[in-house]
N, C-alpha and C positions, 0 to 999 in steps of 0.2 A: 768344668772338669775336662781334662785332656790327659788321659792315662794310656801309656803304651807299654806293653810287655811282650816279651818273646820267650818261648820255651820249647823244649822237646819233651814229649810225653814218655814216661817210663811205664812199664807194665804195672808195677806196684801202685803208682800214683793213679793210673787210669782205673785200676781195680778198686781202690779206695773211693774214688769219685763215683764209680758205678754203684757201689754198695750204699754210699751216702745219699746219692741222688734218688735212688729207688727204695729207700728204707721203709716207707709206708707200705708199698706194694710187697716188699719182702716179708714184713711182719705178717701181713695177711696170708701170704703163701705159706709161711711157717705154721701158722695156726691151722690152715687147711690141711697141710701135710700131716700134722699130728692127729687131727680129728679123723682124717681118712684112714690112717694106719690103725688107730684105736678102734674105729668103727669096723674095719676089716677083721680085726682080732675078735671082736664081739660077734660078728656074723659067722666066723669060723666056728665059734663055740655054739652058735645056734644052728649049725649045719646048713647054712645058706651059702653054699660054696661059690655060686656064680657071682653074687654081689660081693662076697668076701674077697675073691680074687681081684675083682674090678677095683675095690676100694684100696687094697694093699698095693696093687699096681699103680694106681693114681697117686697114692701117698709116696711110693718109691720114686716115681717120676718127678714129683715136686721136690723131693729131697735131692735128687740128682741136679735139677735145675738150680737149686739154691746153693749147691756146693760146687761140684765140678762143672756144671753148666755155666755158672757165672764166670768162672775162670776161662772157660773155652770161648765164651762170648767176648770177653775182654781181649783175648788173644786175637780173635778175628777183627775186632774193632781197631786194635793197635796196628795190624797189618795195613789198614787203610790210611792210617795217619803216618805219612812219611815226611821227613824233613822237619824244619823248624816251623812253629806256628806263631804268627804275630797277631796280637789283638790290640785294637785301638778302641778305647772307651771314651765317648764324648757325651755331652748332654742330650744329643739328638739320637745317636745310634751306637751300635756295636759293629765294628768292622773286624772280620776274622780272615786272615790270609794264610794259606798253605800253598805249597807247590801245586799248581794246577787248579786251585780253588780260591775264589774270592767271594765272601759273603758280607753283606751289609744289611742289618735288620734294625729297625727303629725300636726303641725301648717299649713303646706301647703295643708292639706286635707280639711280645713275649707273653706267654700264658701266665708265667710266674717267674720271679727273680728271687733267689735265695742267697744270702751272704753268710758263709760259714767261715770259721777261722782259717781254713786251708784252701777253700775253693769259692768261686763265684759260680753258682749254678743258674744257667739260663734255660728255662723250660720253654720249648716251642709248642709242646702238647703236654697233657698231664704226665706222660711217661717218657717223653723224648727230651733230652736236654744236652746242653753243651757245658762242660766243666772247664772253667778258666782257673788254673792254679794261681794262687796269690803269692807264691814264693819269690817272684821277681819284683814285688812292690815294696817300697819303703814304708815306714810307719805313717808318714804324712799322707801318702797315696791311699793306704789302707783305711785310714780314718776318713778321708774325703769320699772314698768309694762307699764305706759303710753309711755315711750320712746321706749320700745320694740314693742308695738303695732303700734306706729307711724312708726317705721322702717319697720315693717312687711307690713304695708299698703302703704309705700312709701310717707308718709306725714311728716310734722314737728310736734313734740310733742306739746301739749298745754302748755302754761306757767303755772308754779305752782300757786295755788290759793293764792291770796293776803290776808294777814291777816289785817283786819281793825284795826287801832290803838284804844286802849281803851281810855276812857275818862280821865283816870289817866295820860296817857302819853302825852296828848294834852295840850300845855300851854294855860293858861287862860289869856285873856287880861283884864287889869283893867283900868278903866278910871281915869286919873290923873287930879286932880282939881287944 
């Protein structure tokens, strides 16, 4: 496998990658935000103002982090990514080059590698990852990468996406009178 892609990251794409890569953590934080807010409302009803204010404040902070805080963090990360990013994927390692930065990491050094339809997520820790957009890859490279990642993870590769038949190729029944 020798796949090379080059891309410029947009805000929307980085935001989608961030939400996708951290979705487990985000689900847990959503549950905590709802539970803390509901607990704060219950504690207000029980006249326990100190803990009620703390719970509602904690819930509001989590809600902020999950909404506006995520967008703010994405903007900060995007400011650090300047210029085109070039990624080389080989059987041995992943090479990422940006202006002023060159990183090469062996596949076995990654905590987890996730192949999604839109991104290749390379986790260096449970919550830190690099998202490689797959928009620059053709169908053969995408299939080869999916098979490699499945082999790396010890799973079976997903089936190739089915192409729905167009209306022109579907025979039309006519009613015979």
